[in-house]
TORKOL-4160 file (C-alpha; in steps of 0.2 Angstrom, whole numbers, padded with zeros to 4 digits, m for minus):
380
<pt num="1" X="0359" Y="m0411" Z="0050"/>
<pt num="2" X="0377" Y="m0410" Z="0044"/>
<pt num="3" X="0390" Y="m0423" Z="0039"/>
<pt num="4" X="0405" Y="m0423" Z="0052"/>
<pt num="5" X="0415" Y="m0438" Z="0047"/>
<pt num="6" X="0418" Y="m0449" Z="0032"/>
<pt num="7" X="0428" Y="m0465" Z="0036"/>
<pt num="8" X="0433" Y="m0481" Z="0028"/>
<pt num="9" X="0436" Y="m0497" Z="0038"/>
<pt num="10" X="0447" Y="m0511" Z="0029"/>
<pt num="11" X="0445" Y="m0529" Z="0036"/>
<pt num="12" X="0450" Y="m0546" Z="0031"/>
<pt num="13" X="0439" Y="m0561" Z="0027"/>
<pt num="14" X="0441" Y="m0578" Z="0019"/>
<pt num="15" X="0435" Y="m0579" Z="0001"/>
<pt num="16" X="0433" Y="m0594" Z="m0010"/>
<pt num="17" X="0431" Y="m0583" Z="m0026"/>
<pt num="18" X="0446" Y="m0583" Z="m0037"/>
<pt num="19" X="0449" Y="m0572" Z="m0053"/>
<pt num="20" X="0457" Y="m0579" Z="m0069"/>
<pt num="21" X="0469" Y="m0568" Z="m0079"/>
<pt num="22" X="0454" Y="m0560" Z="m0088"/>
<pt num="23" X="0446" Y="m0555" Z="m0072"/>
<pt num="24" X="0431" Y="m0568" Z="m0072"/>
<pt num="25" X="0426" Y="m0575" Z="m0055"/>
<pt num="26" X="0427" Y="m0594" Z="m0052"/>
<pt num="27" X="0427" Y="m0605" Z="m0036"/>
<pt num="28" X="0444" Y="m0607" Z="m0028"/>
<pt num="29" X="0453" Y="m0611" Z="m0012"/>
<pt num="30" X="0449" Y="m0601" Z="0003"/>
<pt num="31" X="0461" Y="m0586" Z="0004"/>
<pt num="32" X="0463" Y="m0570" Z="0014"/>
<pt num="33" X="0454" Y="m0556" Z="0005"/>
<pt num="34" X="0451" Y="m0537" Z="0010"/>
<pt num="35" X="0434" Y="m0529" Z="0011"/>
<pt num="36" X="0430" Y="m0510" Z="0015"/>
<pt num="37" X="0416" Y="m0502" Z="0023"/>
<pt num="38" X="0412" Y="m0484" Z="0020"/>
<pt num="39" X="0404" Y="m0474" Z="0035"/>
<pt num="40" X="0396" Y="m0457" Z="0034"/>
<pt num="41" X="0392" Y="m0449" Z="0051"/>
<pt num="42" X="0382" Y="m0434" Z="0055"/>
<pt num="43" X="0381" Y="m0422" Z="0070"/>
<pt num="44" X="0365" Y="m0431" Z="0075"/>
<pt num="45" X="0374" Y="m0447" Z="0077"/>
<pt num="46" X="0365" Y="m0455" Z="0062"/>
<pt num="47" X="0376" Y="m0465" Z="0050"/>
<pt num="48" X="0375" Y="m0473" Z="0033"/>
<pt num="49" X="0385" Y="m0487" Z="0026"/>
<pt num="50" X="0391" Y="m0495" Z="0010"/>
<pt num="51" X="0404" Y="m0508" Z="0005"/>
<pt num="52" X="0418" Y="m0509" Z="m0008"/>
<pt num="53" X="0426" Y="m0492" Z="m0009"/>
<pt num="54" X="0444" Y="m0486" Z="m0011"/>
<pt num="55" X="0450" Y="m0479" Z="0005"/>
<pt num="56" X="0463" Y="m0467" Z="m0002"/>
<pt num="57" X="0450" Y="m0459" Z="m0014"/>
<pt num="58" X="0438" Y="m0456" Z="0000"/>
<pt num="59" X="0451" Y="m0448" Z="0011"/>
<pt num="60" X="0458" Y="m0437" Z="m0003"/>
<pt num="61" X="0443" Y="m0432" Z="m0013"/>
<pt num="62" X="0427" Y="m0437" Z="m0006"/>
<pt num="63" X="0429" Y="m0433" Z="0013"/>
<pt num="64" X="0434" Y="m0415" Z="0010"/>
<pt num="65" X="0420" Y="m0412" Z="m0001"/>
<pt num="66" X="0407" Y="m0420" Z="0010"/>
<pt num="67" X="0411" Y="m0413" Z="0027"/>
<pt num="68" X="0399" Y="m0400" Z="0033"/>
<pt num="69" X="0386" Y="m0404" Z="0019"/>
<pt num="70" X="0368" Y="m0409" Z="0022"/>
<pt num="71" X="0367" Y="m0428" Z="0019"/>
<pt num="72" X="0349" Y="m0426" Z="0012"/>
<pt num="73" X="0356" Y="m0416" Z="m0003"/>
<pt num="74" X="0360" Y="m0432" Z="m0012"/>
<pt num="75" X="0357" Y="m0425" Z="m0029"/>
<pt num="76" X="0368" Y="m0410" Z="m0026"/>
<pt num="77" X="0382" Y="m0421" Z="m0019"/>
<pt num="78" X="0381" Y="m0434" Z="m0033"/>
<pt num="79" X="0382" Y="m0420" Z="m0046"/>
<pt num="80" X="0397" Y="m0413" Z="m0037"/>
<pt num="81" X="0406" Y="m0430" Z="m0038"/>
<pt num="82" X="0401" Y="m0433" Z="m0056"/>
<pt num="83" X="0409" Y="m0416" Z="m0061"/>
<pt num="84" X="0425" Y="m0420" Z="m0052"/>
<pt num="85" X="0427" Y="m0436" Z="m0062"/>
<pt num="86" X="0432" Y="m0426" Z="m0077"/>
<pt num="87" X="0449" Y="m0422" Z="m0068"/>
<pt num="88" X="0450" Y="m0437" Z="m0058"/>
<pt num="89" X="0444" Y="m0451" Z="m0070"/>
<pt num="90" X="0459" Y="m0462" Z="m0066"/>
<pt num="91" X="0454" Y="m0464" Z="m0047"/>
<pt num="92" X="0436" Y="m0457" Z="m0045"/>
<pt num="93" X="0427" Y="m0472" Z="m0052"/>
<pt num="94" X="0408" Y="m0475" Z="m0054"/>
<pt num="95" X="0410" Y="m0488" Z="m0040"/>
<pt num="96" X="0416" Y="m0474" Z="m0028"/>
<pt num="97" X="0401" Y="m0463" Z="m0033"/>
<pt num="98" X="0390" Y="m0478" Z="m0030"/>
<pt num="99" X="0397" Y="m0482" Z="m0013"/>
<pt num="100" X="0395" Y="m0463" Z="m0007"/>
<pt num="101" X="0377" Y="m0462" Z="m0015"/>
<pt num="102" X="0372" Y="m0479" Z="m0007"/>
<pt num="103" X="0378" Y="m0473" Z="0010"/>
<pt num="104" X="0368" Y="m0457" Z="0009"/>
<pt num="105" X="0352" Y="m0466" Z="0004"/>
<pt num="106" X="0356" Y="m0478" Z="0019"/>
<pt num="107" X="0358" Y="m0464" Z="0030"/>
<pt num="108" X="0342" Y="m0455" Z="0025"/>
<pt num="109" X="0332" Y="m0471" Z="0027"/>
<pt num="110" X="0339" Y="m0474" Z="0044"/>
<pt num="111" X="0335" Y="m0456" Z="0049"/>
<pt num="112" X="0317" Y="m0457" Z="0043"/>
<pt num="113" X="0315" Y="m0475" Z="0049"/>
<pt num="114" X="0310" Y="m0480" Z="0031"/>
<pt num="115" X="0317" Y="m0493" Z="0019"/>
<pt num="116" X="0325" Y="m0485" Z="0004"/>
<pt num="117" X="0312" Y="m0492" Z="m0009"/>
<pt num="118" X="0298" Y="m0483" Z="0001"/>
<pt num="119" X="0309" Y="m0468" Z="0002"/>
<pt num="120" X="0309" Y="m0467" Z="m0017"/>
<pt num="121" X="0291" Y="m0472" Z="m0019"/>
<pt num="122" X="0288" Y="m0491" Z="m0018"/>
<pt num="123" X="0279" Y="m0502" Z="m0030"/>
<pt num="124" X="0282" Y="m0519" Z="m0023"/>
<pt num="125" X="0291" Y="m0528" Z="m0008"/>
<pt num="126" X="0297" Y="m0543" Z="m0018"/>
<pt num="127" X="0305" Y="m0547" Z="m0035"/>
<pt num="128" X="0306" Y="m0562" Z="m0045"/>
<pt num="129" X="0324" Y="m0568" Z="m0046"/>
<pt num="130" X="0334" Y="m0577" Z="m0060"/>
<pt num="131" X="0349" Y="m0588" Z="m0056"/>
<pt num="132" X="0364" Y="m0580" Z="m0063"/>
<pt num="133" X="0379" Y="m0592" Z="m0066"/>
<pt num="134" X="0397" Y="m0589" Z="m0065"/>
<pt num="135" X="0406" Y="m0590" Z="m0082"/>
<pt num="136" X="0410" Y="m0607" Z="m0088"/>
<pt num="137" X="0426" Y="m0616" Z="m0082"/>
<pt num="138" X="0436" Y="m0631" Z="m0084"/>
<pt num="139" X="0433" Y="m0638" Z="m0067"/>
<pt num="140" X="0426" Y="m0656" Z="m0067"/>
<pt num="141" X="0409" Y="m0656" Z="m0060"/>
<pt num="142" X="0408" Y="m0637" Z="m0061"/>
<pt num="143" X="0402" Y="m0628" Z="m0077"/>
<pt num="144" X="0414" Y="m0637" Z="m0088"/>
<pt num="145" X="0402" Y="m0644" Z="m0101"/>
<pt num="146" X="0384" Y="m0641" Z="m0109"/>
<pt num="147" X="0378" Y="m0656" Z="m0098"/>
<pt num="148" X="0385" Y="m0648" Z="m0082"/>
<pt num="149" X="0375" Y="m0632" Z="m0086"/>
<pt num="150" X="0360" Y="m0642" Z="m0088"/>
<pt num="151" X="0362" Y="m0651" Z="m0072"/>
<pt num="152" X="0365" Y="m0635" Z="m0063"/>
<pt num="153" X="0349" Y="m0627" Z="m0071"/>
<pt num="154" X="0339" Y="m0642" Z="m0064"/>
<pt num="155" X="0346" Y="m0639" Z="m0046"/>
<pt num="156" X="0342" Y="m0620" Z="m0048"/>
<pt num="157" X="0324" Y="m0625" Z="m0054"/>
<pt num="158" X="0322" Y="m0636" Z="m0039"/>
<pt num="159" X="0328" Y="m0622" Z="m0027"/>
<pt num="160" X="0313" Y="m0612" Z="m0033"/>
<pt num="161" X="0320" Y="m0601" Z="m0047"/>
<pt num="162" X="0309" Y="m0599" Z="m0062"/>
<pt num="163" X="0322" Y="m0590" Z="m0073"/>
<pt num="164" X="0340" Y="m0595" Z="m0077"/>
<pt num="165" X="0354" Y="m0585" Z="m0085"/>
<pt num="166" X="0370" Y="m0592" Z="m0092"/>
<pt num="167" X="0387" Y="m0584" Z="m0093"/>
<pt num="168" X="0396" Y="m0596" Z="m0104"/>
<pt num="169" X="0415" Y="m0599" Z="m0107"/>
<pt num="170" X="0426" Y="m0584" Z="m0110"/>
<pt num="171" X="0445" Y="m0583" Z="m0111"/>
<pt num="172" X="0456" Y="m0589" Z="m0104"/>
<pt num="173" X="0446" Y="m0605" Z="m0103"/>
<pt num="174" X="0453" Y="m0617" Z="m0117"/>
<pt num="175" X="0443" Y="m0617" Z="m0132"/>
<pt num="176" X="0434" Y="m0601" Z="m0128"/>
<pt num="177" X="0425" Y="m0591" Z="m0135"/>
<pt num="178" X="0415" Y="m0603" Z="m0146"/>
<pt num="179" X="0397" Y="m0598" Z="m0151"/>
<pt num="180" X="0393" Y="m0616" Z="m0157"/>
<pt num="181" X="0398" Y="m0622" Z="m0140"/>
<pt num="182" X="0388" Y="m0608" Z="m0132"/>
<pt num="183" X="0373" Y="m0614" Z="m0142"/>
<pt num="184" X="0375" Y="m0632" Z="m0137"/>
<pt num="185" X="0375" Y="m0627" Z="m0119"/>
<pt num="186" X="0359" Y="m0617" Z="m0121"/>
<pt num="187" X="0351" Y="m0631" Z="m0130"/>
<pt num="188" X="0356" Y="m0643" Z="m0116"/>
<pt num="189" X="0348" Y="m0632" Z="m0103"/>
<pt num="190" X="0332" Y="m0629" Z="m0112"/>
<pt num="191" X="0330" Y="m0648" Z="m0115"/>
<pt num="192" X="0333" Y="m0651" Z="m0096"/>
<pt num="193" X="0322" Y="m0638" Z="m0088"/>
<pt num="194" X="0307" Y="m0639" Z="m0101"/>
<pt num="195" X="0298" Y="m0625" Z="m0110"/>
<pt num="196" X="0292" Y="m0615" Z="m0096"/>
<pt num="197" X="0308" Y="m0609" Z="m0087"/>
<pt num="198" X="0313" Y="m0592" Z="m0093"/>
<pt num="199" X="0331" Y="m0593" Z="m0100"/>
<pt num="200" X="0344" Y="m0579" Z="m0104"/>
<pt num="201" X="0361" Y="m0579" Z="m0111"/>
<pt num="202" X="0376" Y="m0567" Z="m0107"/>
<pt num="203" X="0388" Y="m0572" Z="m0120"/>
<pt num="204" X="0406" Y="m0568" Z="m0124"/>
<pt num="205" X="0407" Y="m0549" Z="m0125"/>
<pt num="206" X="0419" Y="m0547" Z="m0140"/>
<pt num="207" X="0410" Y="m0558" Z="m0153"/>
<pt num="208" X="0409" Y="m0552" Z="m0171"/>
<pt num="209" X="0393" Y="m0547" Z="m0179"/>
<pt num="210" X="0391" Y="m0563" Z="m0188"/>
<pt num="211" X="0395" Y="m0574" Z="m0172"/>
<pt num="212" X="0382" Y="m0564" Z="m0162"/>
<pt num="213" X="0369" Y="m0565" Z="m0176"/>
<pt num="214" X="0372" Y="m0584" Z="m0177"/>
<pt num="215" X="0370" Y="m0586" Z="m0158"/>
<pt num="216" X="0355" Y="m0575" Z="m0157"/>
<pt num="217" X="0346" Y="m0585" Z="m0171"/>
<pt num="218" X="0350" Y="m0601" Z="m0161"/>
<pt num="219" X="0343" Y="m0594" Z="m0145"/>
<pt num="220" X="0327" Y="m0589" Z="m0155"/>
<pt num="221" X="0324" Y="m0608" Z="m0159"/>
<pt num="222" X="0326" Y="m0612" Z="m0140"/>
<pt num="223" X="0314" Y="m0598" Z="m0135"/>
<pt num="224" X="0327" Y="m0589" Z="m0124"/>
<pt num="225" X="0321" Y="m0572" Z="m0117"/>
<pt num="226" X="0336" Y="m0562" Z="m0121"/>
<pt num="227" X="0354" Y="m0561" Z="m0127"/>
<pt num="228" X="0365" Y="m0549" Z="m0118"/>
<pt num="229" X="0381" Y="m0540" Z="m0122"/>
<pt num="230" X="0388" Y="m0552" Z="m0136"/>
<pt num="231" X="0398" Y="m0538" Z="m0144"/>
<pt num="232" X="0409" Y="m0523" Z="m0139"/>
<pt num="233" X="0396" Y="m0510" Z="m0133"/>
<pt num="234" X="0406" Y="m0495" Z="m0139"/>
<pt num="235" X="0400" Y="m0500" Z="m0157"/>
<pt num="236" X="0382" Y="m0494" Z="m0156"/>
<pt num="237" X="0380" Y="m0497" Z="m0174"/>
<pt num="238" X="0383" Y="m0515" Z="m0172"/>
<pt num="239" X="0370" Y="m0516" Z="m0159"/>
<pt num="240" X="0358" Y="m0507" Z="m0170"/>
<pt num="241" X="0362" Y="m0520" Z="m0184"/>
<pt num="242" X="0359" Y="m0535" Z="m0172"/>
<pt num="243" X="0343" Y="m0528" Z="m0165"/>
<pt num="244" X="0336" Y="m0526" Z="m0182"/>
<pt num="245" X="0341" Y="m0544" Z="m0187"/>
<pt num="246" X="0334" Y="m0553" Z="m0172"/>
<pt num="247" X="0317" Y="m0556" Z="m0165"/>
<pt num="248" X="0324" Y="m0561" Z="m0148"/>
<pt num="249" X="0327" Y="m0546" Z="m0137"/>
<pt num="250" X="0344" Y="m0539" Z="m0136"/>
<pt num="251" X="0349" Y="m0531" Z="m0119"/>
<pt num="252" X="0361" Y="m0517" Z="m0117"/>
<pt num="253" X="0371" Y="m0507" Z="m0113"/>
<pt num="254" X="0378" Y="m0515" Z="m0098"/>
<pt num="255" X="0397" Y="m0510" Z="m0095"/>
<pt num="256" X="0398" Y="m0495" Z="m0107"/>
<pt num="257" X="0402" Y="m0480" Z="m0097"/>
<pt num="258" X="0392" Y="m0464" Z="m0098"/>
<pt num="259" X="0378" Y="m0467" Z="m0085"/>
<pt num="260" X="0360" Y="m0462" Z="m0090"/>
<pt num="261" X="0367" Y="m0452" Z="m0105"/>
<pt num="262" X="0373" Y="m0467" Z="m0114"/>
<pt num="263" X="0357" Y="m0476" Z="m0111"/>
<pt num="264" X="0348" Y="m0462" Z="m0118"/>
<pt num="265" X="0358" Y="m0463" Z="m0134"/>
<pt num="266" X="0355" Y="m0482" Z="m0136"/>
<pt num="267" X="0336" Y="m0479" Z="m0134"/>
<pt num="268" X="0337" Y="m0465" Z="m0147"/>
<pt num="269" X="0347" Y="m0476" Z="m0159"/>
<pt num="270" X="0336" Y="m0492" Z="m0156"/>
<pt num="271" X="0352" Y="m0501" Z="m0152"/>
<pt num="272" X="0344" Y="m0513" Z="m0140"/>
<pt num="273" X="0326" Y="m0519" Z="m0135"/>
<pt num="274" X="0329" Y="m0519" Z="m0117"/>
<pt num="275" X="0340" Y="m0506" Z="m0108"/>
<pt num="276" X="0352" Y="m0511" Z="m0094"/>
<pt num="277" X="0359" Y="m0503" Z="m0078"/>
<pt num="278" X="0364" Y="m0506" Z="m0061"/>
<pt num="279" X="0371" Y="m0495" Z="m0046"/>
<pt num="280" X="0389" Y="m0500" Z="m0049"/>
<pt num="281" X="0388" Y="m0497" Z="m0068"/>
<pt num="282" X="0380" Y="m0480" Z="m0067"/>
<pt num="283" X="0388" Y="m0473" Z="m0051"/>
<pt num="284" X="0374" Y="m0475" Z="m0038"/>
<pt num="285" X="0356" Y="m0477" Z="m0035"/>
<pt num="286" X="0353" Y="m0459" Z="m0039"/>
<pt num="287" X="0357" Y="m0461" Z="m0058"/>
<pt num="288" X="0349" Y="m0478" Z="m0059"/>
<pt num="289" X="0333" Y="m0470" Z="m0054"/>
<pt num="290" X="0335" Y="m0457" Z="m0068"/>
<pt num="291" X="0338" Y="m0472" Z="m0080"/>
<pt num="292" X="0323" Y="m0481" Z="m0074"/>
<pt num="293" X="0312" Y="m0465" Z="m0077"/>
<pt num="294" X="0320" Y="m0462" Z="m0094"/>
<pt num="295" X="0316" Y="m0480" Z="m0100"/>
<pt num="296" X="0298" Y="m0478" Z="m0093"/>
<pt num="297" X="0296" Y="m0462" Z="m0103"/>
<pt num="298" X="0301" Y="m0471" Z="m0119"/>
<pt num="299" X="0291" Y="m0487" Z="m0116"/>
<pt num="300" X="0308" Y="m0497" Z="m0115"/>
<pt num="301" X="0310" Y="m0511" Z="m0103"/>
<pt num="302" X="0324" Y="m0509" Z="m0091"/>
<pt num="303" X="0332" Y="m0524" Z="m0082"/>
<pt num="304" X="0343" Y="m0520" Z="m0067"/>
<pt num="305" X="0361" Y="m0527" Z="m0069"/>
<pt num="306" X="0369" Y="m0536" Z="m0054"/>
<pt num="307" X="0364" Y="m0540" Z="m0036"/>
<pt num="308" X="0365" Y="m0531" Z="m0020"/>
<pt num="309" X="0354" Y="m0520" Z="m0009"/>
<pt num="310" X="0355" Y="m0504" Z="m0020"/>
<pt num="311" X="0348" Y="m0514" Z="m0036"/>
<pt num="312" X="0335" Y="m0523" Z="m0025"/>
<pt num="313" X="0328" Y="m0507" Z="m0018"/>
<pt num="314" X="0327" Y="m0500" Z="m0036"/>
<pt num="315" X="0317" Y="m0515" Z="m0041"/>
<pt num="316" X="0305" Y="m0511" Z="m0027"/>
<pt num="317" X="0302" Y="m0493" Z="m0034"/>
<pt num="318" X="0301" Y="m0497" Z="m0052"/>
<pt num="319" X="0284" Y="m0495" Z="m0061"/>
<pt num="320" X="0288" Y="m0511" Z="m0071"/>
<pt num="321" X="0284" Y="m0525" Z="m0058"/>
<pt num="322" X="0288" Y="m0539" Z="m0070"/>
<pt num="323" X="0307" Y="m0535" Z="m0071"/>
<pt num="324" X="0320" Y="m0547" Z="m0063"/>
<pt num="325" X="0332" Y="m0547" Z="m0049"/>
<pt num="326" X="0349" Y="m0555" Z="m0054"/>
<pt num="327" X="0354" Y="m0567" Z="m0040"/>
<pt num="328" X="0372" Y="m0573" Z="m0040"/>
<pt num="329" X="0384" Y="m0576" Z="m0047"/>
<pt num="330" X="0380" Y="m0594" Z="m0044"/>
<pt num="331" X="0391" Y="m0610" Z="m0045"/>
<pt num="332" X="0388" Y="m0628" Z="m0040"/>
<pt num="333" X="0403" Y="m0627" Z="m0029"/>
<pt num="334" X="0398" Y="m0612" Z="m0019"/>
<pt num="335" X="0384" Y="m0610" Z="m0006"/>
<pt num="336" X="0375" Y="m0593" Z="m0010"/>
<pt num="337" X="0363" Y="m0595" Z="0004"/>
<pt num="338" X="0377" Y="m0591" Z="0017"/>
<pt num="339" X="0378" Y="m0573" Z="0021"/>
<pt num="340" X="0395" Y="m0564" Z="0019"/>
<pt num="341" X="0404" Y="m0564" Z="0036"/>
<pt num="342" X="0402" Y="m0545" Z="0038"/>
<pt num="343" X="0383" Y="m0547" Z="0037"/>
<pt num="344" X="0372" Y="m0556" Z="0050"/>
<pt num="345" X="0359" Y="m0561" Z="0036"/>
<pt num="346" X="0357" Y="m0561" Z="0017"/>
<pt num="347" X="0352" Y="m0545" Z="0009"/>
<pt num="348" X="0342" Y="m0555" Z="m0004"/>
<pt num="349" X="0333" Y="m0570" Z="0004"/>
<pt num="350" X="0323" Y="m0580" Z="m0008"/>
<pt num="351" X="0308" Y="m0590" Z="m0005"/>
<pt num="352" X="0304" Y="m0607" Z="m0013"/>
<pt num="353" X="0294" Y="m0598" Z="m0027"/>
<pt num="354" X="0308" Y="m0589" Z="m0033"/>
<pt num="355" X="0305" Y="m0572" Z="m0026"/>
<pt num="356" X="0318" Y="m0561" Z="m0017"/>
<pt num="357" X="0310" Y="m0551" Z="m0003"/>
<pt num="358" X="0316" Y="m0533" Z="0000"/>
<pt num="359" X="0320" Y="m0528" Z="0017"/>
<pt num="360" X="0308" Y="m0518" Z="0027"/>
<pt num="361" X="0322" Y="m0512" Z="0039"/>
<pt num="362" X="0327" Y="m0493" Z="0039"/>
<pt num="363" X="0339" Y="m0488" Z="0025"/>
<pt num="364" X="0346" Y="m0501" Z="0014"/>
<pt num="365" X="0342" Y="m0514" Z="0027"/>
<pt num="366" X="0359" Y="m0522" Z="0029"/>
<pt num="367" X="0361" Y="m0531" Z="0046"/>
<pt num="368" X="0380" Y="m0527" Z="0048"/>
<pt num="369" X="0391" Y="m0538" Z="0059"/>
<pt num="370" X="0401" Y="m0523" Z="0067"/>
<pt num="371" X="0409" Y="m0535" Z="0079"/>
<pt num="372" X="0416" Y="m0545" Z="0065"/>
<pt num="373" X="0423" Y="m0530" Z="0056"/>
<pt num="374" X="0431" Y="m0523" Z="0072"/>
<pt num="375" X="0439" Y="m0540" Z="0076"/>
<pt num="376" X="0446" Y="m0542" Z="0058"/>
<pt num="377" X="0450" Y="m0524" Z="0055"/>
<pt num="378" X="0467" Y="m0519" Z="0046"/>
<pt num="379" X="0477" Y="m0506" Z="0056"/>
<pt num="380" X="0479" Y="m0490" Z="0047"/>
């Protein structure tokens, strides 16, 4: 089997997600937005798909490299793209590597009639989800006060979630960042949901050591499960210091570049209690598998960052079956249970007991609405 075409379809859809000046997502009015679908085609007519990729980078860098290659040589292809990043760092991002890698895994699963987590080597067919909120805002009735977070946590608990993770207020929201207000919101949520619900906090990413320590100690009093990325992740020594000071688990790295190599350095330094990685952070499912095996070898818990099919299939193949799926980002004003218009069904349906079920369909299991994409396609 050989790759004979690599193409990108761009199409328009209505989005209710707005970005503030710092890039954080919040609810907004419906506006036209653009989505892209990567399609890798073989000479046997089998295709693999992934979304959110740069069309120009695919055309100029990825396609010339992939044409004529065996799509089962995912490891070889991933390393070829990784090595090309050195001279194309400005355009060949980890998100591009991720899309190509996911499309190749999808193609292999479709060719072999297996879901990806069973192609890797499955451990489970469902994973416990935590409700992951959007960042705090100043929208009345949204996530604008500690009490609003508490009310929303109760709604998520009633939906079936057994765990809840807060993203609190970050710039440019007025008054943010404020570790004391973060702690007040966490206390309000704990009081509302009771002692049994698992709670986590992903706080402001640029707090000082002293602010992060204060916040961590407040969370210890509230029996939170972890504190995530409170400081710049390039300062590994700051995380070594924080991890040594706290009993609550510190999670990281999340956004620090460097793929599995950076995670190895954090484990070596003892910079976090729980390691972190997702397909978008590391450049695909292939390096995420390496990271999961790295953590297993050192006896370090790894929590998968972000939602989506790639991360979900990784959870289905991880030996640690008590790790969570991050479902979201959630907000009182948005209905997460409605699939995106280019999909006929959710990729992460959750039951009333808080478990997301991993698709048993071939490949990544996406039920793509090709008619919608064609009808809303942007002309080249």
